[in-house]
Every structure is written in structure tokens, then in C-alpha cells.
TIPADO-640790 format. One record per residue: x, y, z of N, C-alpha, C in turn. Coordinates in Angstrom, 3 decimals, always signed. Layout:
BEGIN
n.u, n.v, n.w, ca.u, ca.v, ca.w, c.u, c.v, c.w
X, Y, Z, X, Y, Z, X, Y, Z
...
END
This chain:
BEGIN
n.u, n.v, n.w, ca.u, ca.v, ca.w, c.u, c.v, c.w
+4.867, +62.477, -84.554, +5.941, +62.910, -83.668, +5.508, +62.780, -82.216
+6.462, +62.537, -81.374, +6.153, +62.356, -79.958, +6.142, +63.705, -79.279
+4.989, +64.309, -79.191, +4.888, +65.634, -78.571, +4.324, +65.477, -77.174
+5.195, +64.969, -76.271, +4.667, +64.594, -74.974, +4.285, +65.793, -74.146
+4.966, +66.946, -74.309, +4.578, +68.117, -73.531, +3.207, +68.603, -73.955
+2.956, +68.638, -75.271, +1.637, +69.066, -75.745, +0.566, +68.155, -75.184
+0.874, +66.870, -75.087, -0.069, +65.908, -74.533, -0.403, +66.253, -73.091
+0.607, +66.575, -72.302, +0.372, +66.963, -70.913, -0.519, +68.195, -70.852
-0.257, +69.133, -71.734, -1.005, +70.375, -71.688, -2.446, +70.195, -72.136
-2.682, +69.275, -73.079, -4.036, +69.052, -73.566, -4.931, +68.446, -72.499
-4.348, +67.631, -71.607, -5.223, +66.820, -70.799, -5.895, +67.536, -69.657
-5.251, +68.662, -69.228, -5.848, +69.233, -68.038, -6.420, +70.523, -68.408
-5.347, +70.421, -68.112, -5.752, +71.057, -68.586, -6.649, +70.814, -69.291
-14.037, +69.755, -72.177, -13.878, +69.308, -70.866, -15.407, +69.148, -70.623
-20.341, +67.304, -70.061, -21.477, +67.977, -69.750, -22.298, +66.751, -69.401
-23.881, +65.703, -67.658, -24.547, +64.693, -68.427, -24.251, +64.908, -69.899
-24.725, +64.131, -70.751, -24.275, +64.113, -72.117, -24.647, +65.376, -72.870
-25.349, +66.302, -72.232, -25.461, +67.652, -72.772, -24.554, +68.538, -71.932
-24.010, +69.638, -72.524, -23.033, +70.449, -71.825, -23.666, +71.110, -70.595
-22.877, +71.134, -69.492, -23.389, +71.706, -68.255, -22.594, +72.918, -67.791
-21.494, +73.243, -68.470, -20.733, +74.437, -68.139, -21.333, +75.631, -68.861
-21.571, +76.714, -68.149, -22.149, +77.895, -68.769, -21.063, +78.788, -69.343
-21.451, +79.692, -70.245, -20.501, +80.634, -70.811, -19.921, +81.518, -69.724
-20.713, +81.864, -68.721, -20.228, +82.692, -67.637, -19.115, +81.980, -66.877
-19.257, +80.653, -66.672, -18.208, +79.885, -66.017, -16.914, +79.958, -66.815
-17.014, +79.788, -68.124, -15.829, +79.759, -68.977, -15.131, +81.106, -69.042
-15.879, +82.188, -68.894, -15.309, +83.531, -69.029, -14.876, +84.153, -67.712
-15.274, +83.591, -66.608, -15.012, +84.215, -65.311, -14.530, +83.206, -64.279
-13.562, +82.398, -64.654, -13.024, +81.419, -63.722, -12.107, +82.103, -62.698
-12.381, +81.895, -61.427, -11.551, +82.451, -60.363, -10.490, +81.441, -59.959
-9.282, +81.934, -59.741, -8.203, +81.036, -59.367, -8.205, +80.757, -57.874
-8.467, +79.507, -57.515, -8.369, +79.061, -56.130, -7.442, +77.858, -55.985
-6.785, +77.462, -57.080, -6.035, +76.203, -57.079, -4.521, +76.369, -57.006
-3.974, +77.440, -57.547, -2.521, +77.573, -57.575, -2.123, +78.993, -57.198
-0.841, +79.193, -56.955, -0.322, +80.516, -56.646, +0.964, +80.750, -57.429
+1.412, +82.012, -57.428, +2.667, +82.333, -58.087, +3.809, +81.586, -57.415
+4.820, +81.254, -58.202, +6.017, +80.541, -57.747, +5.790, +79.048, -57.543
+4.650, +78.522, -57.973, +4.455, +77.076, -57.948, +5.341, +76.424, -59.012
+5.849, +75.223, -58.687, +6.620, +74.441, -59.655, +6.231, +72.978, -59.532
+5.932, +72.351, -60.660, +5.544, +70.938, -60.677, +6.370, +70.220, -61.740
+6.970, +69.089, -61.361, +7.782, +68.299, -62.289, +7.083, +66.975, -62.589
+7.031, +66.649, -63.889, +6.428, +65.413, -64.355, +7.486, +64.589, -65.080
+7.422, +63.268, -64.925, +8.339, +62.376, -65.640, +7.551, +61.538, -66.632
+8.094, +61.426, -67.853, +7.436, +60.703, -68.926, +8.094, +59.339, -69.087
+7.282, +58.273, -69.054, +7.763, +56.908, -69.240, +7.182, +56.359, -70.539
+8.012, +55.597, -71.255, +7.604, +55.031, -72.542, +7.736, +53.519, -72.500
+6.784, +52.825, -73.119, +6.804, +51.366, -73.121, +6.393, +50.812, -74.472
+7.107, +49.769, -74.926, +6.688, +49.028, -76.113, +6.432, +47.563, -75.795
+7.065, +47.038, -74.733, +6.939, +45.618, -74.395, +6.459, +45.412, -72.960
+5.752, +46.383, -72.419, +5.207, +46.239, -71.082, +6.087, +46.775, -69.971
+7.337, +47.124, -70.271, +8.239, +47.692, -69.272, +8.465, +49.165, -69.591
+8.189, +50.014, -68.619, +8.309, +51.444, -68.842, +9.719, +51.933, -68.538
+10.257, +52.777, -69.430, +11.560, +53.398, -69.207, +11.396, +54.911, -69.224
+12.230, +55.614, -68.453, +12.156, +57.061, -68.421, +12.595, +57.663, -69.733
+11.732, +58.479, -70.347, +12.033, +59.073, -71.645, +12.313, +60.566, -71.563
+11.706, +61.242, -70.587, +11.904, +62.683, -70.499, +11.118, +63.271, -69.347
+11.080, +64.586, -69.288, +10.359, +65.249, -68.205, +9.784, +66.568, -68.684
+8.806, +67.059, -67.931, +8.197, +68.363, -68.181, +8.086, +69.110, -66.866
+8.332, +70.404, -66.899, +8.275, +71.249, -65.709, +7.285, +72.380, -65.964
+6.346, +72.562, -65.042, +5.349, +73.623, -65.134, +5.591, +74.634, -64.014
+5.688, +75.922, -64.363, +5.921, +76.969, -63.372, +4.946, +78.122, -63.578
+4.702, +78.853, -62.510, +3.870, +80.057, -62.584, +4.542, +81.175, -61.807
+4.519, +82.382, -62.361, +5.053, +83.565, -61.687, +4.061, +84.714, -61.885
+4.105, +85.675, -60.981, +3.229, +86.843, -61.063, +3.987, +87.988, -61.720
+3.452, +88.514, -62.828, +4.107, +89.583, -63.575, +3.060, +90.602, -64.023
+3.483, +91.540, -64.872, +2.565, +92.503, -65.465, +2.699, +92.440, -66.978
+1.554, +92.547, -67.666, +1.523, +92.520, -69.123, +0.623, +93.654, -69.592
+1.190, +94.602, -70.326, +0.451, +95.801, -70.749, -0.211, +96.489, -69.569
+0.510, +96.537, -68.451, +0.030, +97.230, -67.262, -0.937, +96.451, -66.406
-1.255, +95.212, -66.795, -2.218, +94.405, -66.049, -1.512, +93.256, -65.332
-1.982, +92.897, -64.137, -1.374, +91.753, -63.440, -1.724, +90.449, -64.143
-0.723, +89.619, -64.380, -0.935, +88.342, -65.063, -0.131, +87.248, -64.374
-0.589, +86.012, -64.566, +0.234, +84.850, -64.257, +1.011, +84.493, -65.521
+2.320, +84.441, -65.387, +3.152, +83.961, -66.491, +3.344, +82.463, -66.275
+2.727, +81.660, -67.125, +2.713, +80.209, -66.983, +3.632, +79.597, -68.031
+4.487, +78.685, -67.600, +5.427, +78.053, -68.513, +5.359, +76.535, -68.414
+5.455, +75.885, -69.554, +5.617, +74.440, -69.607, +6.823, +74.123, -70.467
+7.835, +73.499, -69.873, +9.073, +73.189, -70.585, +9.263, +71.682, -70.580
+9.472, +71.099, -71.761, +9.627, +69.646, -71.859, +10.879, +69.268, -72.618
+11.486, +68.174, -72.206, +12.667, +67.677, -72.909, +12.786, +66.174, -72.710
+13.406, +65.521, -73.679, +13.757, +64.118, -73.517, +15.109, +64.021, -72.831
+15.352, +62.893, -72.181, +16.655, +62.648, -71.576, +17.677, +62.369, -72.663
+18.957, +62.616, -72.331, +20.021, +62.449, -73.325, +20.045, +61.033, -73.886
+19.763, +60.033, -73.045, +19.777, +58.648, -73.515, +18.659, +58.377, -74.517
+17.598, +59.183, -74.478, +16.457, +59.012, -75.378, +16.569, +59.895, -76.618
+17.509, +60.868, -76.582, +17.622, +61.831, -77.678, +17.929, +61.170, -79.017
+18.706, +60.092, -78.994, +19.039, +59.421, -80.253, +17.815, +58.806, -80.916
+16.824, +58.456, -80.087, +15.580, +57.906, -80.620, +14.670, +59.025, -81.105
+14.472, +60.043, -80.265, +13.632, +61.183, -80.644, +13.903, +62.319, -79.672
+14.579, +63.346, -80.121, +14.972, +64.467, -79.264, +13.879, +65.522, -79.215
+13.526, +65.929, -78.003, +12.504, +66.956, -77.794, +13.058, +68.063, -76.916
+12.865, +69.300, -77.353, +13.167, +70.489, -76.555, +12.026, +71.471, -76.803
+11.040, +71.493, -75.925, +9.823, +72.291, -76.119, +9.668, +73.328, -75.013
+9.134, +74.471, -75.394, +8.782, +75.488, -74.400, +7.480, +76.156, -74.813
+6.519, +76.170, -73.893, +5.223, +76.813, -74.088, +5.037, +77.853, -72.983
+4.524, +79.031, -73.340, +4.288, +80.088, -72.355, +2.909, +80.706, -72.573
+2.297, +81.134, -71.464, +1.022, +81.839, -71.538, +0.996, +82.931, -70.478
+0.420, +84.068, -70.835, +0.231, +85.176, -69.905, -1.271, +85.340, -69.721
-1.770, +85.040, -68.519, -3.215, +85.013, -68.311, -3.647, +86.031, -67.260
-4.822, +86.579, -67.467, -5.419, +87.548, -66.546, -5.613, +86.893, -65.184
-5.167, +87.542, -64.134, -5.305, +86.965, -62.796, -6.749, +86.934, -62.322
-7.632, +87.731, -62.939, -9.009, +87.812, -62.457, -9.921, +86.757, -63.064
-9.598, +86.255, -64.277, -10.507, +85.301, -64.926, -9.790, +84.163, -65.657
-8.446, +84.150, -65.613, -7.631, +83.089, -66.211, -7.773, +82.986, -67.724
-8.134, +84.085, -68.381, -8.145, +84.124, -69.847, -6.793, +84.637, -70.349
-6.273, +84.056, -71.431, -4.937, +84.426, -71.895, -4.901, +85.720, -72.707
-3.809, +86.470, -72.511, -3.504, +87.626, -73.335, -2.478, +87.276, -74.412
-1.563, +86.357, -74.067, -0.471, +86.038, -74.985, -0.059, +84.583, -74.816
+0.318, +83.952, -75.939, +0.762, +82.561, -75.933, +1.974, +82.439, -76.848
+3.018, +81.755, -76.372, +4.226, +81.557, -77.160, +4.545, +80.070, -77.205
+4.753, +79.560, -78.405, +5.139, +78.168, -78.595, +6.469, +78.121, -79.336
+7.471, +77.456, -78.727, +8.797, +77.353, -79.317, +9.253, +75.907, -79.152
+9.170, +75.109, -80.231, +9.397, +73.673, -80.093, +10.447, +73.175, -81.079
+11.146, +72.143, -80.648, +12.082, +71.393, -81.488, +11.845, +69.929, -81.168
+11.235, +69.208, -82.104, +10.807, +67.826, -81.857, +11.311, +66.936, -82.989
+12.383, +66.218, -82.732, +12.942, +65.333, -83.740, +13.376, +66.063, -84.995
+13.851, +67.302, -84.843, +14.275, +68.100, -85.983, +13.191, +69.003, -86.540
+11.926, +68.775, -86.116, +10.828, +69.645, -86.522, +10.806, +70.842, -85.583
+10.980, +72.041, -86.139, +11.019, +73.244, -85.319, +9.852, +74.160, -85.689
+9.257, +74.740, -84.649, +8.149, +75.662, -84.899, +8.109, +76.722, -83.811
+7.888, +77.967, -84.252, +7.731, +79.089, -83.329, +6.450, +79.819, -83.695
+5.635, +80.101, -82.678, +4.412, +80.864, -82.902, +4.158, +81.756, -81.698
+3.919, +83.020, -81.962, +3.655, +84.017, -80.928, +2.258, +84.565, -81.172
+1.361, +84.380, -80.203, -0.052, +84.727, -80.376, -0.468, +85.752, -79.329
-1.138, +86.811, -79.787, -1.741, +87.789, -78.881, -3.259, +87.710, -79.028
-3.945, +87.562, -77.906, -5.407, +87.428, -77.923, -6.078, +88.753, -77.588
-7.120, +89.080, -78.348, -8.021, +90.167, -77.999, -9.356, +89.510, -77.663
-9.582, +89.265, -76.373, -10.780, +88.538, -75.948, -12.049, +89.324, -76.255
-11.974, +90.652, -76.202, -13.166, +91.476, -76.470, -13.555, +91.432, -77.946
-12.554, +91.411, -78.824, -12.823, +91.417, -80.266, -12.888, +90.014, -80.850
-12.625, +88.981, -80.033, -12.622, +87.584, -80.498, -11.645, +87.370, -81.660
-10.426, +87.859, -81.456, -9.383, +87.652, -82.456, -8.107, +87.148, -81.797
-7.306, +86.459, -82.608, -5.972, +86.019, -82.204, -5.005, +86.442, -83.294
-4.007, +87.221, -82.917, -2.994, +87.669, -83.866, -1.749, +86.825, -83.645
-1.471, +85.945, -84.597, -0.335, +85.044, -84.457, +0.791, +85.453, -85.390
+1.883, +84.706, -85.326, +3.012, +84.941, -86.218, +2.581, +84.834, -87.676
+1.480, +84.118, -87.938, +1.052, +83.833, -89.306, -0.137, +84.653, -89.792
-0.692, +85.519, -88.921, -1.817, +86.327, -89.372, -2.831, +86.579, -88.274
-4.005, +87.069, -88.680, -5.101, +87.378, -87.745, -6.202, +86.343, -87.943
-6.692, +85.780, -86.823, -7.674, +84.704, -86.892, -8.845, +85.021, -85.972
-10.054, +84.647, -86.418, -11.255, +84.804, -85.612, -11.325, +83.647, -84.610
-11.644, +83.953, -83.354, -11.760, +82.918, -82.330, -13.110, +83.051, -81.627
-13.441, +82.046, -80.848, -14.698, +82.042, -80.108, -14.546, +82.795, -78.790
-15.667, +83.014, -78.118, -15.641, +83.700, -76.828, -14.796, +82.933, -75.819
-14.038, +83.684, -75.020, -13.317, +83.125, -73.871, -12.372, +82.000, -74.280
-11.665, +82.210, -75.374, -10.759, +81.200, -75.916, -9.588, +80.962, -74.958
-9.129, +79.729, -74.919, -7.960, +79.355, -74.123, -6.832, +78.923, -75.052
-5.617, +78.955, -74.527, -4.507, +78.344, -75.246, -4.117, +77.064, -74.520
-3.117, +76.374, -75.034, -2.801, +75.048, -74.539, -2.215, +75.072, -73.127
-1.598, +76.192, -72.724, -1.054, +76.305, -71.370, -2.098, +76.839, -70.398
-2.788, +77.903, -70.792, -3.782, +78.489, -69.891, -4.851, +77.485, -69.519
-5.153, +76.538, -70.455, -6.185, +75.551, -70.204, -5.821, +74.617, -69.060
-4.530, +74.334, -68.902, -4.094, +73.479, -67.796, -4.517, +74.088, -66.467
-4.252, +75.364, -66.308, -4.523, +76.030, -65.032, -6.000, +76.382, -64.879
-6.670, +76.657, -65.986, -8.122, +76.828, -65.955, -8.788, +75.558, -65.444
-8.355, +74.415, -65.991, -8.974, +73.136, -65.632, -8.770, +72.806, -64.163
-7.650, +73.198, -63.609, -7.389, +72.911, -62.193, -8.362, +73.636, -61.273
-9.012, +74.655, -61.781, -9.973, +75.411, -60.969, -11.424, +74.984, -61.175
-11.645, +73.978, -61.984, -13.003, +73.472, -62.173, -13.482, +72.783, -60.897
-14.706, +73.053, -60.512, -15.312, +72.397, -59.348, -15.949, +71.090, -59.817
-15.183, +70.001, -59.750, -15.670, +68.717, -60.251, -16.815, +68.153, -59.409
-16.986, +68.660, -58.195, -18.087, +68.187, -57.359, -19.443, +68.585, -57.926
-19.467, +69.515, -58.875, -20.731, +69.935, -59.494, -21.197, +68.955, -60.563
-20.347, +67.999, -60.930, -20.642, +67.143, -62.074, -20.925, +65.709, -61.659
-21.637, +65.020, -62.540, -21.912, +63.604, -62.358, -20.968, +62.807, -63.247
-20.781, +61.540, -62.904, -19.936, +60.672, -63.716, -20.456, +60.647, -65.160
-19.558, +60.793, -66.090, -19.809, +60.849, -67.539, -20.205, +62.226, -68.049
-20.313, +63.221, -67.152, -20.534, +64.586, -67.621, -19.340, +65.053, -68.446
-19.615, +65.886, -69.453, -18.564, +66.524, -70.243, -18.456, +68.000, -69.864
-17.257, +68.491, -69.780, -16.999, +69.903, -69.480, -16.276, +70.495, -70.687
-16.940, +71.327, -71.481, -16.392, +71.786, -72.757, -15.495, +73.016, -72.634
-14.621, +73.188, -73.598, -13.821, +74.399, -73.705, -13.362, +74.542, -75.148
-13.015, +75.758, -75.534, -12.458, +76.029, -76.854, -10.989, +76.415, -76.706
-10.158, +75.871, -77.589, -8.723, +76.105, -77.526, -8.204, +76.557, -78.884
-7.263, +77.519, -78.854, -6.610, +77.990, -80.073, -5.196, +77.434, -80.120
-4.888, +76.674, -81.173, -3.563, +76.080, -81.331, -3.274, +75.893, -82.811
-2.039, +76.204, -83.209, -1.643, +76.080, -84.614, -2.597, +76.825, -85.533
-3.043, +78.003, -85.069, -3.890, +78.907, -85.841, -5.270, +78.333, -86.146
-5.721, +77.420, -85.296, -7.059, +76.853, -85.438, -7.773, +76.843, -84.096
-9.115, +76.906, -84.148, -9.943, +76.782, -82.949, -10.437, +75.345, -82.848
-10.226, +74.715, -81.691, -10.683, +73.345, -81.451, -11.757, +73.360, -80.363
-12.862, +72.641, -80.614, -13.945, +72.513, -79.641, -13.742, +71.176, -78.917
-13.280, +71.226, -77.690, -12.868, +70.039, -76.956, -13.663, +69.900, -75.662
-13.407, +68.819, -74.944, -14.018, +68.637, -73.625, -13.205, +67.637, -72.816
-13.473, +67.654, -71.521, -12.975, +66.615, -70.631, -14.176, +65.900, -70.037
-14.150, +64.578, -70.056, -15.232, +63.801, -69.462, -14.847, +63.430, -68.029
-15.740, +63.773, -67.091, -15.511, +63.466, -65.680, -15.878, +62.010, -65.408
-14.926, +61.242, -64.859, -15.104, +59.806, -64.664, -15.265, +59.397, -63.197
-15.331, +60.378, -62.291, -15.520, +60.048, -60.881, -14.221, +60.106, -60.091
-14.255, +59.470, -58.917, -13.104, +59.512, -58.013, -12.651, +58.110, -57.652
-11.338, +57.981, -57.421, -10.781, +56.686, -57.039, -9.401, +56.877, -56.425
-8.892, +55.842, -55.795, -7.526, +55.856, -55.280, -6.578, +55.413, -56.385
-5.397, +56.027, -56.443, -4.427, +55.685, -57.466, -3.036, +55.601, -56.847
-2.250, +54.678, -57.373, -0.873, +54.488, -56.934, +0.068, +54.953, -58.037
+0.909, +55.942, -57.750, +1.836, +56.497, -58.728, +3.273, +56.268, -58.269
+4.220, +56.727, -59.074, +5.629, +56.611, -58.693, +5.937, +57.455, -57.463
+5.150, +58.504, -57.243, +5.352, +59.360, -56.076, +4.756, +58.741, -54.826
+3.580, +58.139, -54.958, +2.887, +57.566, -53.814, +1.423, +57.322, -54.131
+0.612, +57.125, -53.070, -0.804, +56.818, -53.231, -1.643, +58.059, -52.940
-2.694, +58.239, -53.752, -3.516, +59.443, -53.662, -4.998, +59.113, -53.801
-5.840, +59.963, -53.198, -7.240, +60.068, -53.587, -7.276, +60.978, -54.807
-7.930, +60.519, -55.884, -7.793, +61.223, -57.153, -9.128, +61.412, -57.866
-9.150, +62.406, -58.750, -10.249, +62.679, -59.668, -9.840, +62.128, -61.026
-10.690, +61.296, -61.623, -10.367, +60.647, -62.888, -11.085, +61.347, -64.036
-10.346, +61.652, -65.099, -10.929, +62.328, -66.250, -10.428, +61.692, -67.544
-11.200, +61.904, -68.620, -10.787, +61.474, -69.959, -10.944, +62.667, -70.903
-9.824, +63.166, -71.437, -9.919, +64.303, -72.364, -10.193, +63.853, -73.787
-10.907, +64.667, -74.526, -11.083, +64.433, -75.953, -9.826, +64.920, -76.660
-9.124, +64.008, -77.348, -7.879, +64.350, -78.009, -8.100, +64.678, -79.482
-7.226, +65.535, -80.002, -7.207, +65.827, -81.427, -6.377, +64.749, -82.106
-6.897, +64.185, -83.183, -6.172, +63.135, -83.872, -4.886, +63.672, -84.476
-3.792, +62.910, -84.253, -2.496, +63.317, -84.777, -1.713, +62.119, -85.270
-0.409, +62.306, -85.438, +0.424, +61.242, -85.982, +0.725, +60.162, -84.949
+0.659, +60.502, -83.676, +0.956, +59.536, -82.618, -0.306, +59.147, -81.868
-1.117, +60.129, -81.471, -2.316, +59.875, -80.686, -3.540, +59.801, -81.576
-4.362, +58.787, -81.362, -5.632, +58.700, -82.067, -6.623, +59.676, -81.447
-7.564, +60.126, -82.253, -8.585, +60.997, -81.709, -9.518, +60.227, -80.785
-10.238, +60.955, -79.933, -11.185, +60.294, -79.046, -10.768, +60.367, -77.586
-11.290, +59.428, -76.790, -11.098, +59.468, -75.336, -10.224, +58.317, -74.834
-9.165, +57.996, -75.529, -8.334, +56.861, -75.135, -7.332, +57.208, -74.042
-7.123, +58.480, -73.786, -6.222, +58.901, -72.722, -6.981, +59.036, -71.405
-6.325, +58.684, -70.299, -6.894, +58.834, -68.963, -5.928, +59.645, -68.110
-6.466, +60.534, -67.291, -5.647, +61.342, -66.398, -6.284, +61.395, -65.024
-5.439, +61.628, -64.008, -5.900, +61.721, -62.628, -5.373, +63.000, -61.998
-6.273, +63.749, -61.325, -5.924, +64.961, -60.593, -6.066, +64.699, -59.102
-5.297, +65.424, -58.293, -5.408, +65.256, -56.846, -6.776, +65.713, -56.370
-7.412, +64.897, -55.531, -8.734, +65.218, -55.003, -8.575, +66.103, -53.777
-8.126, +67.308, -54.010, -7.986, +68.352, -52.999, -8.037, +69.684, -53.734
-7.994, +70.820, -53.050, -8.153, +72.101, -53.745, -7.073, +72.428, -54.774
-5.927, +71.731, -54.755, -4.881, +71.997, -55.741, -5.225, +71.448, -57.127
-5.972, +70.344, -57.171, -6.253, +69.648, -58.434, -4.962, +69.472, -59.249
-3.962, +68.960, -58.575, -2.653, +68.752, -59.177, -2.686, +67.534, -60.097
-2.094, +67.658, -61.283, -2.019, +66.522, -62.192, -1.075, +65.473, -61.614
-1.594, +64.252, -61.404, -0.828, +63.189, -60.773, -0.317, +62.156, -61.763
-1.150, +61.777, -62.714, -0.773, +60.728, -63.671, -1.561, +60.872, -64.967
-0.887, +60.464, -66.078, -1.512, +60.379, -67.387, -1.132, +59.032, -67.986
-2.085, +58.337, -68.597, -1.795, +57.092, -69.308, -2.469, +57.146, -70.667
-1.757, +56.661, -71.703, -2.355, +56.662, -73.032, -1.620, +55.708, -73.953
-2.365, +54.970, -74.797, -1.713, +54.252, -75.894, -1.269, +55.256, -76.945
-0.200, +54.920, -77.674, +0.229, +55.732, -78.807, +0.411, +54.804, -80.007
+0.858, +55.344, -81.117, +0.941, +54.548, -82.341, +1.806, +53.317, -82.157
+2.917, +53.477, -81.447, +3.802, +52.345, -81.128, +4.034, +52.350, -79.630
+3.397, +51.428, -78.900, +3.575, +51.348, -77.456, +2.592, +52.209, -76.690
+3.041, +52.698, -75.545, +2.200, +53.518, -74.681, +3.076, +54.422, -73.828
+2.455, +55.441, -73.240, +3.174, +56.334, -72.342, +2.460, +56.418, -71.001
+3.228, +56.745, -69.990, +2.717, +57.016, -68.653, +3.492, +58.222, -68.136
+2.780, +59.184, -67.570, +3.398, +60.404, -67.059, +3.005, +60.573, -65.601
+3.982, +60.706, -64.722, +3.711, +60.835, -63.290, +4.272, +62.129, -62.728
+3.541, +62.729, -61.778, +4.061, +63.841, -61.007, +5.147, +63.305, -60.080
+6.322, +63.937, -60.111, +7.451, +63.460, -59.318, +7.836, +64.409, -58.194
+7.545, +65.715, -58.345, +7.878, +66.663, -57.278, +7.077, +67.947, -57.465
+6.974, +68.721, -56.380, +6.255, +69.992, -56.435, +6.856, +70.954, -55.423
+6.643, +72.255, -55.667, +7.056, +73.306, -54.744, +5.964, +74.366, -54.685
+5.788, +74.925, -53.514, +4.935, +76.108, -53.329, +3.500, +75.915, -53.796
+2.898, +74.790, -53.407, +1.477, +74.613, -53.685, +0.659, +75.613, -52.875
-0.493, +75.964, -53.395, -1.351, +76.922, -52.696, -1.990, +76.285, -51.459
-2.304, +74.997, -51.540, -2.961, +74.284, -50.454, -2.137, +73.055, -50.059
-2.384, +72.570, -48.881, -1.763, +71.320, -48.464, -2.274, +70.185, -49.350
-1.399, +69.251, -49.678, -1.758, +68.143, -50.561, -2.468, +67.065, -49.746
-3.700, +67.351, -49.368, -4.440, +66.456, -48.476, -4.868, +65.162, -49.148
-4.792, +65.105, -50.472, -5.156, +63.884, -51.183, -4.091, +62.795, -51.040
-2.897, +63.162, -50.607, -1.802, +62.205, -50.482, -2.086, +61.233, -49.324
-2.096, +59.945, -49.632, -2.382, +58.911, -48.627, -1.112, +58.412, -47.981
-0.083, +58.191, -48.771, +1.183, +57.725, -48.223, +2.085, +57.179, -49.302
+3.285, +56.794, -48.917, +4.235, +56.236, -49.865, +3.754, +54.877, -50.341
+4.332, +54.420, -51.405, +3.917, +53.160, -52.007, +4.131, +51.974, -51.064
END
């Protein structure tokens, strides 16, 4: 199935060839990259014969709220296909995460998806101290400082990539579909990139993907983040089972920092 929103969330959202991120880093990430009321829109393009057509979009938002008396960022990722693409494969997805403002660890994760007639709802509450996740389907043991698919996007934006060398891996653990996945993002260095929005100085990364029905496992996907304090997701490219996809940032509101990585229009 074409789960393009999940793909966006996996990518950002991670060592030299031995891991270089410490447990303290993973458990105590400070937010310096985004603020409440940020909104970012991404457009998904699909290609089978070398020409990309618009297939859908995803919108990421953050708001400041309270959860069980604690201040949290309520993070949302909403994805849908365009009406013209619905006849091929209709997607209506919504992912939510409530994360601690002090360390970006999640308290709650909600997944509500409809993808080509496949529907799934899962509501997960995390107990980080007890290393458990209570989902719609039961209680599961998780690793220390576990992330969900949405919280990981914003956690990754706060990584200091200047600490790493090209080919370093930055690991993280993620809980999804009632399983713990041990994943990483490989840092590939910096370069200039031209997107549908414009030209940017960018940070290049390759995420380790979980093998599925559309995406092969491994590091075949490439993503670029803005080379400025926002670490905004600018572009994603990946082959899929039939054709390929490209995802570009098309608009933003209320960034925490000026987008200094922007070089100019195309």
C-alpha cells in the first residue's frame, strides 16, 4: 500500500560505523528547532515513466497544550491523496503525538488511517519510566526513551548534525504497530539542492527503512533537511515497487528561526 505519510514520518524524522549517539542524548533532547503553531506543507509526486505528477499532500502542525497536567507539544501529521488520484489509491491518514516539551519524549500516540480501503486505528499511551506502551491491542514492553513515528520527526530536527562525520549513523528506537524497531539515519554530508520551492543549502541523510509492500528495506531513500537551525524537511526521493516518489516542502508558517538556508528561487 502507498503509505506516503508514514514514509514522510519515518525519514526524519538515525553512528562512524559504530553508534555515536549516547543514551543521554536520546533521553534528553532539547527543542531548539521548532515552536508551537508551526505549519509545514509537503507535496507528494509520483512517477512511473520519468514524469512526476502530483498525487497528494501532507501537513505537519505543532501546538502547545497540556496532557495530564504537563506541558506538551501536540504534533499532527495529516496526509491525503488528491481527488484525481483517489481512483487509483485513496489515502486519508492522521497521526498525532503528545510529547514532553522538556525532552521530546512521547506520552501518547494516535494513528487513524484509511489507505485504499485498509483502515486502522491505534491509540498508544507511553510510560517512559516503566518502559511500557499501552495500545488499543494490549500492553507491550519497549526500550528506553522510545519514540513514535510523529515524535521522531521533531526529535530528528533537533539533532546537531555538525557533531557527525559523513557516513555516521544516528540510532533511535521507534514503536509502531505494536512493535519496537531499531532504526537509524545515516548522515551523508551537506550539499545544495533545487526543489519545487527553490534552492537551498541542505543536510543530506539516508534513513534505514522497514521492509514493506511498497518500500524495500535498507537505505534506498534519500532526504534533505534545511542547513539552518530549523532543520526543515525539504525533499524526499525514493524508488517504490512500481515507479518512484518525490516529496517537496511547498510552504511553511511560523518557523522558529529565519530560513537562512534558502538561496533563492529556481
